[in-house]
PyMOL Python script that loads the backbone (N, CA, C, O; Angstrom):
from pymol import cmd

cmd.read_pdbstr("""\
ATOM      1  N   ALA A   1      -1.696  18.992  -6.920  1.00  0.00           N
ATOM      2  CA  ALA A   1      -2.777  18.177  -7.447  1.00  0.00           C
ATOM      3  C   ALA A   1      -2.253  16.839  -7.961  1.00  0.00           C
ATOM      4  O   ALA A   1      -2.937  15.820  -7.865  1.00  0.00           O
ATOM      5  N   LYS A   2      -1.029  16.845  -8.509  1.00  0.00           N
ATOM      6  CA  LYS A   2      -0.461  15.595  -9.019  1.00  0.00           C
ATOM      7  C   LYS A   2      -0.200  14.602  -7.889  1.00  0.00           C
ATOM      8  O   LYS A   2      -0.338  13.392  -8.068  1.00  0.00           O
ATOM      9  N   VAL A   3       0.180  15.128  -6.722  1.00  0.00           N
ATOM     10  CA  VAL A   3       0.441  14.252  -5.581  1.00  0.00           C
ATOM     11  C   VAL A   3      -0.833  13.530  -5.158  1.00  0.00           C
ATOM     12  O   VAL A   3      -0.804  12.334  -4.866  1.00  0.00           O
ATOM     13  N   PHE A   4      -1.952  14.256  -5.124  1.00  0.00           N
ATOM     14  CA  PHE A   4      -3.216  13.628  -4.745  1.00  0.00           C
ATOM     15  C   PHE A   4      -3.631  12.568  -5.759  1.00  0.00           C
ATOM     16  O   PHE A   4      -4.184  11.535  -5.384  1.00  0.00           O
ATOM     17  N   GLY A   5      -3.370  12.813  -7.030  1.00  0.00           N
ATOM     18  CA  GLY A   5      -3.672  11.822  -8.055  1.00  0.00           C
ATOM     19  C   GLY A   5      -2.837  10.569  -7.884  1.00  0.00           C
ATOM     20  O   GLY A   5      -3.333   9.455  -8.050  1.00  0.00           O
ATOM     21  N   LEU A   6      -1.572  10.752  -7.552  1.00  0.00           N
ATOM     22  CA  LEU A   6      -0.683   9.607  -7.338  1.00  0.00           C
ATOM     23  C   LEU A   6      -1.117   8.810  -6.114  1.00  0.00           C
ATOM     24  O   LEU A   6      -1.157   7.581  -6.151  1.00  0.00           O
ATOM     25  N   VAL A   7      -1.437   9.500  -5.045  1.00  0.00           N
ATOM     26  CA  VAL A   7      -1.907   8.821  -3.836  1.00  0.00           C
ATOM     27  C   VAL A   7      -3.206   8.075  -4.126  1.00  0.00           C
ATOM     28  O   VAL A   7      -3.374   6.933  -3.699  1.00  0.00           O
ATOM     29  N   GLY A   8      -4.110   8.703  -4.837  1.00  0.00           N
ATOM     30  CA  GLY A   8      -5.382   8.070  -5.165  1.00  0.00           C
ATOM     31  C   GLY A   8      -5.231   6.854  -6.057  1.00  0.00           C
ATOM     32  O   GLY A   8      -6.034   5.924  -5.982  1.00  0.00           O
ATOM     33  N   ALA A   9      -4.214   6.853  -6.896  1.00  0.00           N
ATOM     34  CA  ALA A   9      -4.011   5.735  -7.816  1.00  0.00           C
ATOM     35  C   ALA A   9      -3.643   4.453  -7.085  1.00  0.00           C
ATOM     36  O   ALA A   9      -3.940   3.361  -7.568  1.00  0.00           O
ATOM     37  N   PHE A  10      -3.003   4.571  -5.927  1.00  0.00           N
ATOM     38  CA  PHE A  10      -2.522   3.383  -5.225  1.00  0.00           C
ATOM     39  C   PHE A  10      -3.098   3.221  -3.825  1.00  0.00           C
ATOM     40  O   PHE A  10      -2.729   2.287  -3.112  1.00  0.00           O
ATOM     41  N   SER A  11      -3.976   4.095  -3.427  1.00  0.00           N
ATOM     42  CA  SER A  11      -4.463   4.041  -2.048  1.00  0.00           C
ATOM     43  C   SER A  11      -5.342   2.821  -1.786  1.00  0.00           C
ATOM     44  O   SER A  11      -5.361   2.324  -0.660  1.00  0.00           O
ATOM     45  N   TYR A  12      -6.060   2.328  -2.770  1.00  0.00           N
ATOM     46  CA  TYR A  12      -6.931   1.183  -2.536  1.00  0.00           C
ATOM     47  C   TYR A  12      -6.116  -0.072  -2.237  1.00  0.00           C
ATOM     48  O   TYR A  12      -6.464  -0.840  -1.340  1.00  0.00           O
ATOM     49  N   GLY A  13      -5.039  -0.281  -2.980  1.00  0.00           N
ATOM     50  CA  GLY A  13      -4.174  -1.428  -2.707  1.00  0.00           C
ATOM     51  C   GLY A  13      -3.583  -1.358  -1.312  1.00  0.00           C
ATOM     52  O   GLY A  13      -3.507  -2.367  -0.611  1.00  0.00           O
ATOM     53  N   LEU A  14      -3.167  -0.178  -0.913  1.00  0.00           N
ATOM     54  CA  LEU A  14      -2.633   0.012   0.434  1.00  0.00           C
ATOM     55  C   LEU A  14      -3.724  -0.225   1.476  1.00  0.00           C
ATOM     56  O   LEU A  14      -3.475  -0.842   2.511  1.00  0.00           O
ATOM     57  N   TYR A  15      -4.903   0.255   1.205  1.00  0.00           N
ATOM     58  CA  TYR A  15      -6.030   0.055   2.116  1.00  0.00           C
ATOM     59  C   TYR A  15      -6.311  -1.436   2.318  1.00  0.00           C
ATOM     60  O   TYR A  15      -6.596  -1.866   3.436  1.00  0.00           O
ATOM     61  N   LEU A  16      -6.233  -2.214   1.259  1.00  0.00           N
ATOM     62  CA  LEU A  16      -6.547  -3.637   1.349  1.00  0.00           C
ATOM     63  C   LEU A  16      -5.549  -4.415   2.189  1.00  0.00           C
ATOM     64  O   LEU A  16      -5.924  -5.378   2.859  1.00  0.00           O
ATOM     65  N   ILE A  17      -4.280  -4.013   2.165  1.00  0.00           N
ATOM     66  CA  ILE A  17      -3.265  -4.823   2.833  1.00  0.00           C
ATOM     67  C   ILE A  17      -2.811  -4.284   4.176  1.00  0.00           C
ATOM     68  O   ILE A  17      -2.073  -4.979   4.875  1.00  0.00           O
ATOM     69  N   HIS A  18      -3.208  -3.088   4.574  1.00  0.00           N
ATOM     70  CA  HIS A  18      -2.594  -2.461   5.738  1.00  0.00           C
ATOM     71  C   HIS A  18      -3.024  -3.036   7.084  1.00  0.00           C
ATOM     72  O   HIS A  18      -2.201  -3.100   7.997  1.00  0.00           O
ATOM     73  N   GLN A  19      -4.249  -3.447   7.244  1.00  0.00           N
ATOM     74  CA  GLN A  19      -4.766  -3.749   8.575  1.00  0.00           C
ATOM     75  C   GLN A  19      -4.017  -4.863   9.315  1.00  0.00           C
ATOM     76  O   GLN A  19      -3.661  -4.656  10.475  1.00  0.00           O
ATOM     77  N   PRO A  20      -3.758  -6.019   8.721  1.00  0.00           N
ATOM     78  CA  PRO A  20      -3.045  -7.053   9.491  1.00  0.00           C
ATOM     79  C   PRO A  20      -1.651  -6.601   9.922  1.00  0.00           C
ATOM     80  O   PRO A  20      -1.201  -6.921  11.022  1.00  0.00           O
ATOM     81  N   TYR A  21      -0.974  -5.860   9.055  1.00  0.00           N
ATOM     82  CA  TYR A  21       0.365  -5.387   9.396  1.00  0.00           C
ATOM     83  C   TYR A  21       0.321  -4.352  10.509  1.00  0.00           C
ATOM     84  O   TYR A  21       1.154  -4.380  11.414  1.00  0.00           O
ATOM     85  N   VAL A  22      -0.630  -3.450  10.451  1.00  0.00           N
ATOM     86  CA  VAL A  22      -0.744  -2.404  11.471  1.00  0.00           C
ATOM     87  C   VAL A  22      -1.079  -3.015  12.830  1.00  0.00           C
ATOM     88  O   VAL A  22      -0.518  -2.600  13.844  1.00  0.00           O
ATOM     89  N   ILE A  23      -1.967  -3.974  12.867  1.00  0.00           N
ATOM     90  CA  ILE A  23      -2.320  -4.619  14.135  1.00  0.00           C
ATOM     91  C   ILE A  23      -1.115  -5.356  14.703  1.00  0.00           C
ATOM     92  O   ILE A  23      -0.795  -5.204  15.882  1.00  0.00           O
ATOM     93  N   TRP A  24      -0.449  -6.148  13.879  1.00  0.00           N
ATOM     94  CA  TRP A  24       0.710  -6.917  14.331  1.00  0.00           C
ATOM     95  C   TRP A  24       1.809  -5.996  14.838  1.00  0.00           C
ATOM     96  O   TRP A  24       2.366  -6.218  15.913  1.00  0.00           O
ATOM     97  N   LEU A  25       2.117  -4.971  14.070  1.00  0.00           N
ATOM     98  CA  LEU A  25       3.186  -4.054  14.440  1.00  0.00           C
ATOM     99  C   LEU A  25       2.788  -3.191  15.633  1.00  0.00           C
ATOM    100  O   LEU A  25       3.620  -2.913  16.496  1.00  0.00           O
ATOM    101  N   GLY A  26       1.542  -2.770  15.691  1.00  0.00           N
ATOM    102  CA  GLY A  26       1.087  -1.933  16.796  1.00  0.00           C
ATOM    103  C   GLY A  26       1.242  -2.606  18.142  1.00  0.00           C
ATOM    104  O   GLY A  26       1.562  -1.947  19.132  1.00  0.00           O
ATOM    105  N   LEU A  27       1.022  -3.895  18.194  1.00  0.00           N
ATOM    106  CA  LEU A  27       1.176  -4.626  19.450  1.00  0.00           C
ATOM    107  C   LEU A  27       2.633  -4.706  19.888  1.00  0.00           C
ATOM    108  O   LEU A  27       2.915  -4.823  21.081  1.00  0.00           O
ATOM    109  N   ARG A  28       3.550  -4.645  18.947  1.00  0.00           N
ATOM    110  CA  ARG A  28       4.966  -4.791  19.269  1.00  0.00           C
ATOM    111  C   ARG A  28       5.684  -3.474  19.548  1.00  0.00           C
ATOM    112  O   ARG A  28       6.690  -3.464  20.259  1.00  0.00           O
ATOM    113  N   ILE A  29       5.193  -2.380  19.011  1.00  0.00           N
ATOM    114  CA  ILE A  29       5.919  -1.118  19.191  1.00  0.00           C
ATOM    115  C   ILE A  29       5.293  -0.220  20.257  1.00  0.00           C
ATOM    116  O   ILE A  29       5.785   0.883  20.496  1.00  0.00           O
ATOM    117  N   ARG A  30       4.246  -0.662  20.881  1.00  0.00           N
ATOM    118  CA  ARG A  30       3.576   0.155  21.901  1.00  0.00           C
ATOM    119  C   ARG A  30       4.514   0.575  23.038  1.00  0.00           C
ATOM    120  O   ARG A  30       4.455   1.731  23.458  1.00  0.00           O
ATOM    121  N   PRO A  31       5.370  -0.304  23.552  1.00  0.00           N
ATOM    122  CA  PRO A  31       6.216   0.113  24.683  1.00  0.00           C
ATOM    123  C   PRO A  31       7.430   0.969  24.284  1.00  0.00           C
ATOM    124  O   PRO A  31       8.186   1.383  25.163  1.00  0.00           O
ATOM    125  N   LEU A  32       7.634   1.241  23.018  1.00  0.00           N
ATOM    126  CA  LEU A  32       8.811   1.988  22.579  1.00  0.00           C
ATOM    127  C   LEU A  32       8.644   3.487  22.802  1.00  0.00           C
ATOM    128  O   LEU A  32       7.540   3.980  23.032  1.00  0.00           O
ATOM    129  N   SER A  33       9.761   4.193  22.727  1.00  0.00           N
ATOM    130  CA  SER A  33       9.728   5.650  22.859  1.00  0.00           C
ATOM    131  C   SER A  33       9.051   6.272  21.636  1.00  0.00           C
ATOM    132  O   SER A  33       8.856   5.611  20.616  1.00  0.00           O
ATOM    133  N   ALA A  34       8.702   7.541  21.754  1.00  0.00           N
ATOM    134  CA  ALA A  34       8.019   8.240  20.657  1.00  0.00           C
ATOM    135  C   ALA A  34       8.897   8.304  19.412  1.00  0.00           C
ATOM    136  O   ALA A  34       8.394   8.150  18.299  1.00  0.00           O
ATOM    137  N   TRP A  35      10.192   8.526  19.578  1.00  0.00           N
ATOM    138  CA  TRP A  35      11.089   8.611  18.419  1.00  0.00           C
ATOM    139  C   TRP A  35      11.236   7.259  17.728  1.00  0.00           C
ATOM    140  O   TRP A  35      11.266   7.187  16.500  1.00  0.00           O
ATOM    141  N   SER A  36      11.327   6.201  18.509  1.00  0.00           N
ATOM    142  CA  SER A  36      11.396   4.860  17.917  1.00  0.00           C
ATOM    143  C   SER A  36      10.103   4.539  17.177  1.00  0.00           C
ATOM    144  O   SER A  36      10.124   3.992  16.075  1.00  0.00           O
ATOM    145  N   PHE A  37       8.983   4.888  17.797  1.00  0.00           N
ATOM    146  CA  PHE A  37       7.688   4.680  17.159  1.00  0.00           C
ATOM    147  C   PHE A  37       7.616   5.428  15.835  1.00  0.00           C
ATOM    148  O   PHE A  37       7.181   4.869  14.829  1.00  0.00           O
ATOM    149  N   LEU A  38       8.041   6.691  15.831  1.00  0.00           N
ATOM    150  CA  LEU A  38       7.987   7.506  14.617  1.00  0.00           C
ATOM    151  C   LEU A  38       8.857   6.907  13.512  1.00  0.00           C
ATOM    152  O   LEU A  38       8.443   6.850  12.353  1.00  0.00           O
ATOM    153  N   LEU A  39      10.049   6.465  13.869  1.00  0.00           N
ATOM    154  CA  LEU A  39      10.944   5.855  12.882  1.00  0.00           C
ATOM    155  C   LEU A  39      10.324   4.588  12.298  1.00  0.00           C
ATOM    156  O   LEU A  39      10.306   4.404  11.081  1.00  0.00           O
ATOM    157  N   ILE A  40       9.822   3.729  13.157  1.00  0.00           N
ATOM    158  CA  ILE A  40       9.214   2.482  12.683  1.00  0.00           C
ATOM    159  C   ILE A  40       7.962   2.774  11.862  1.00  0.00           C
ATOM    160  O   ILE A  40       7.705   2.098  10.866  1.00  0.00           O
ATOM    161  N   PHE A  41       7.187   3.769  12.268  1.00  0.00           N
ATOM    162  CA  PHE A  41       5.986   4.153  11.529  1.00  0.00           C
ATOM    163  C   PHE A  41       6.332   4.599  10.114  1.00  0.00           C
ATOM    164  O   PHE A  41       5.686   4.173   9.157  1.00  0.00           O
ATOM    165  N   VAL A  42       7.340   5.452   9.973  1.00  0.00           N
ATOM    166  CA  VAL A  42       7.725   5.971   8.652  1.00  0.00           C
ATOM    167  C   VAL A  42       8.247   4.843   7.766  1.00  0.00           C
ATOM    168  O   VAL A  42       7.880   4.753   6.594  1.00  0.00           O
ATOM    169  N   VAL A  43       9.092   3.991   8.315  1.00  0.00           N
ATOM    170  CA  VAL A  43       9.629   2.870   7.530  1.00  0.00           C
ATOM    171  C   VAL A  43       8.501   1.922   7.124  1.00  0.00           C
ATOM    172  O   VAL A  43       8.454   1.468   5.980  1.00  0.00           O
ATOM    173  N   THR A  44       7.602   1.627   8.045  1.00  0.00           N
ATOM    174  CA  THR A  44       6.469   0.750   7.737  1.00  0.00           C
ATOM    175  C   THR A  44       5.582   1.352   6.661  1.00  0.00           C
ATOM    176  O   THR A  44       5.127   0.644   5.763  1.00  0.00           O
ATOM    177  N   LEU A  45       5.334   2.641   6.745  1.00  0.00           N
ATOM    178  CA  LEU A  45       4.524   3.316   5.734  1.00  0.00           C
ATOM    179  C   LEU A  45       5.175   3.221   4.356  1.00  0.00           C
ATOM    180  O   LEU A  45       4.485   2.995   3.361  1.00  0.00           O
ATOM    181  N   MET A  46       6.481   3.389   4.288  1.00  0.00           N
ATOM    182  CA  MET A  46       7.178   3.291   2.998  1.00  0.00           C
ATOM    183  C   MET A  46       7.119   1.868   2.445  1.00  0.00           C
ATOM    184  O   MET A  46       6.865   1.670   1.257  1.00  0.00           O
ATOM    185  N   VAL A  47       7.352   0.888   3.301  1.00  0.00           N
ATOM    186  CA  VAL A  47       7.333  -0.513   2.851  1.00  0.00           C
ATOM    187  C   VAL A  47       5.930  -0.916   2.397  1.00  0.00           C
ATOM    188  O   VAL A  47       5.775  -1.535   1.344  1.00  0.00           O
ATOM    189  N   LEU A  48       4.910  -0.571   3.182  1.00  0.00           N
ATOM    190  CA  LEU A  48       3.544  -0.928   2.792  1.00  0.00           C
ATOM    191  C   LEU A  48       3.096  -0.181   1.545  1.00  0.00           C
ATOM    192  O   LEU A  48       2.324  -0.715   0.748  1.00  0.00           O
ATOM    193  N   SER A  49       3.568   1.042   1.366  1.00  0.00           N
ATOM    194  CA  SER A  49       3.236   1.780   0.141  1.00  0.00           C
ATOM    195  C   SER A  49       3.840   1.094  -1.073  1.00  0.00           C
ATOM    196  O   SER A  49       3.171   0.922  -2.092  1.00  0.00           O
ATOM    197  N   ALA A  50       5.104   0.703  -0.965  1.00  0.00           N
ATOM    198  CA  ALA A  50       5.755   0.000  -2.076  1.00  0.00           C
ATOM    199  C   ALA A  50       5.051  -1.326  -2.357  1.00  0.00           C
ATOM    200  O   ALA A  50       4.820  -1.674  -3.514  1.00  0.00           O
ATOM    201  N   TRP A  51       4.711  -2.061  -1.306  1.00  0.00           N
ATOM    202  CA  TRP A  51       4.014  -3.336  -1.463  1.00  0.00           C
ATOM    203  C   TRP A  51       2.640  -3.128  -2.097  1.00  0.00           C
ATOM    204  O   TRP A  51       2.233  -3.904  -2.961  1.00  0.00           O
ATOM    205  N   GLY A  52       1.927  -2.090  -1.675  1.00  0.00           N
ATOM    206  CA  GLY A  52       0.613  -1.794  -2.244  1.00  0.00           C
ATOM    207  C   GLY A  52       0.690  -1.426  -3.711  1.00  0.00           C
ATOM    208  O   GLY A  52      -0.142  -1.857  -4.510  1.00  0.00           O
ATOM    209  N   ILE A  53       1.696  -0.623  -4.072  1.00  0.00           N
ATOM    210  CA  ILE A  53       1.884  -0.239  -5.476  1.00  0.00           C
ATOM    211  C   ILE A  53       2.210  -1.466  -6.315  1.00  0.00           C
ATOM    212  O   ILE A  53       1.645  -1.649  -7.393  1.00  0.00           O
ATOM    213  N   LEU A  54       3.116  -2.306  -5.828  1.00  0.00           N
ATOM    214  CA  LEU A  54       3.474  -3.527  -6.555  1.00  0.00           C
ATOM    215  C   LEU A  54       2.259  -4.437  -6.716  1.00  0.00           C
ATOM    216  O   LEU A  54       2.020  -4.974  -7.797  1.00  0.00           O
ATOM    217  N   LEU A  55       1.507  -4.606  -5.659  1.00  0.00           N
ATOM    218  CA  LEU A  55       0.314  -5.451  -5.715  1.00  0.00           C
ATOM    219  C   LEU A  55      -0.705  -4.899  -6.700  1.00  0.00           C
ATOM    220  O   LEU A  55      -1.274  -5.644  -7.498  1.00  0.00           O
ATOM    221  N   GLU A  56      -0.932  -3.596  -6.642  1.00  0.00           N
ATOM    222  CA  GLU A  56      -1.925  -2.970  -7.525  1.00  0.00           C
ATOM    223  C   GLU A  56      -1.498  -3.058  -8.995  1.00  0.00           C
ATOM    224  O   GLU A  56      -2.312  -3.388  -9.858  1.00  0.00           O
ATOM    225  N   LYS A  57      -0.239  -2.765  -9.278  1.00  0.00           N
ATOM    226  CA  LYS A  57       0.233  -2.817 -10.669  1.00  0.00           C
ATOM    227  C   LYS A  57       0.177  -4.234 -11.219  1.00  0.00           C
ATOM    228  O   LYS A  57      -0.266  -4.446 -12.349  1.00  0.00           O
ATOM    229  N   SER A  58       0.623  -5.208 -10.428  1.00  0.00           N
ATOM    230  CA  SER A  58       0.618  -6.584 -10.930  1.00  0.00           C
ATOM    231  C   SER A  58      -0.805  -7.114 -11.086  1.00  0.00           C
ATOM    232  O   SER A  58      -1.090  -7.849 -12.031  1.00  0.00           O
ATOM    233  N   THR A  59      -1.692  -6.751 -10.178  1.00  0.00           N
ATOM    234  CA  THR A  59      -3.089  -7.172 -10.299  1.00  0.00           C
ATOM    235  C   THR A  59      -3.744  -6.546 -11.522  1.00  0.00           C
ATOM    236  O   THR A  59      -4.451  -7.227 -12.265  1.00  0.00           O
ATOM    237  N   ASN A  60      -3.515  -5.261 -11.734  1.00  0.00           N
ATOM    238  CA  ASN A  60      -4.075  -4.598 -12.916  1.00  0.00           C
ATOM    239  C   ASN A  60      -3.534  -5.205 -14.205  1.00  0.00           C
ATOM    240  O   ASN A  60      -4.281  -5.378 -15.168  1.00  0.00           O
ATOM    241  N   ALA A  61      -2.249  -5.529 -14.234  1.00  0.00           N
ATOM    242  CA  ALA A  61      -1.662  -6.139 -15.427  1.00  0.00           C
ATOM    243  C   ALA A  61      -2.287  -7.508 -15.698  1.00  0.00           C
ATOM    244  O   ALA A  61      -2.585  -7.842 -16.844  1.00  0.00           O
ATOM    245  N   LEU A  62      -2.484  -8.296 -14.643  1.00  0.00           N
ATOM    246  CA  LEU A  62      -3.091  -9.615 -14.808  1.00  0.00           C
ATOM    247  C   LEU A  62      -4.536  -9.498 -15.294  1.00  0.00           C
ATOM    248  O   LEU A  62      -4.947 -10.226 -16.198  1.00  0.00           O
ATOM    249  N   VAL A  63      -5.295  -8.598 -14.708  1.00  0.00           N
ATOM    250  CA  VAL A  63      -6.690  -8.411 -15.126  1.00  0.00           C
ATOM    251  C   VAL A  63      -6.752  -7.939 -16.574  1.00  0.00           C
ATOM    252  O   VAL A  63      -7.582  -8.420 -17.345  1.00  0.00           O
ATOM    253  N   ASN A  64      -5.889  -7.012 -16.949  1.00  0.00           N
ATOM    254  CA  ASN A  64      -5.881  -6.527 -18.336  1.00  0.00           C
ATOM    255  C   ASN A  64      -5.500  -7.622 -19.319  1.00  0.00           C
ATOM    256  O   ASN A  64      -5.962  -7.620 -20.460  1.00  0.00           O
ATOM    257  N   LYS A  65      -4.667  -8.551 -18.890  1.00  0.00           N
ATOM    258  CA  LYS A  65      -4.281  -9.661 -19.758  1.00  0.00           C
ATOM    259  C   LYS A  65      -5.422 -10.668 -19.898  1.00  0.00           C
ATOM    260  O   LYS A  65      -5.669 -11.183 -20.988  1.00  0.00           O
ATOM    261  N   LEU A  66      -6.115 -10.947 -18.794  1.00  0.00           N
ATOM    262  CA  LEU A  66      -7.184 -11.943 -18.807  1.00  0.00           C
ATOM    263  C   LEU A  66      -8.494 -11.408 -19.373  1.00  0.00           C
ATOM    264  O   LEU A  66      -9.252 -12.153 -19.994  1.00  0.00           O
ATOM    265  N   VAL A  67      -8.761 -10.135 -19.166  1.00  0.00           N
ATOM    266  CA  VAL A  67     -10.012  -9.522 -19.614  1.00  0.00           C
ATOM    267  C   VAL A  67      -9.658  -8.322 -20.486  1.00  0.00           C
ATOM    268  O   VAL A  67      -9.486  -7.213 -19.980  1.00  0.00           O
ATOM    269  N   PRO A  68      -9.549  -8.542 -21.796  1.00  0.00           N
ATOM    270  CA  PRO A  68      -9.179  -7.422 -22.669  1.00  0.00           C
ATOM    271  C   PRO A  68     -10.260  -6.341 -22.671  1.00  0.00           C
ATOM    272  O   PRO A  68     -11.449  -6.630 -22.536  1.00  0.00           O
ATOM    273  N   SER A  69      -9.828  -5.112 -22.826  1.00  0.00           N
ATOM    274  CA  SER A  69     -10.792  -4.004 -22.858  1.00  0.00           C
ATOM    275  C   SER A  69     -11.551  -4.016 -24.180  1.00  0.00           C
ATOM    276  O   SER A  69     -11.124  -4.657 -25.140  1.00  0.00           O
ATOM    277  N   LYS A  70     -12.652  -3.322 -24.226  1.00  0.00           N
ATOM    278  CA  LYS A  70     -13.474  -3.286 -25.441  1.00  0.00           C
ATOM    279  C   LYS A  70     -12.748  -2.586 -26.580  1.00  0.00           C
ATOM    280  O   LYS A  70     -13.055  -2.827 -27.748  1.00  0.00           O
ATOM    281  N   LYS A  71     -11.787  -1.720 -26.254  1.00  0.00           N
ATOM    282  CA  LYS A  71     -11.011  -1.038 -27.295  1.00  0.00           C
ATOM    283  C   LYS A  71     -10.178  -2.029 -28.100  1.00  0.00           C
ATOM    284  O   LYS A  71      -9.940  -1.823 -29.291  1.00  0.00           O
ATOM    285  N   ASP A  72      -9.727  -3.122 -27.441  1.00  0.00           N
ATOM    286  CA  ASP A  72      -8.864  -4.095 -28.103  1.00  0.00           C
ATOM    287  C   ASP A  72      -9.624  -5.035 -29.030  1.00  0.00           C
ATOM    288  O   ASP A  72      -9.012  -5.712 -29.856  1.00  0.00           O
ATOM    289  N   GLU A  73     -10.922  -5.084 -28.910  1.00  0.00           N
ATOM    290  CA  GLU A  73     -11.692  -6.055 -29.706  1.00  0.00           C
ATOM    291  C   GLU A  73     -11.901  -5.592 -31.114  1.00  0.00           C
ATOM    292  O   GLU A  73     -12.528  -6.293 -31.908  1.00  0.00           O
TER     293      GLU A  73
END
""", "prot")
cmd.dss("prot")
cmd.show_as("cartoon", "prot")
cmd.util.cbc("prot")
cmd.orient("prot")
C-alpha cells in the first residue's frame, strides 16, 4: 500500500512531462532490438521519474512559499 501512495504522490508530475519525451524517444528506438528497447525504456522511466519528482517537489515548495496555507495565518 505504501508503494501505491508513493507512486500516487508523484504520478501527476510524471504525467505532465512524459509525452514529448516518449514521442521523441519512441521515434528513435523503434528499429532497435527488444533487449535494447527494454534497457532504454527502463533507464528513461527512471530518469523521467526523478525529473517528475524534482519538478513536483520544487513546484509545491514554490506554491507553498507564495500562497501560505490557512493554518499559517
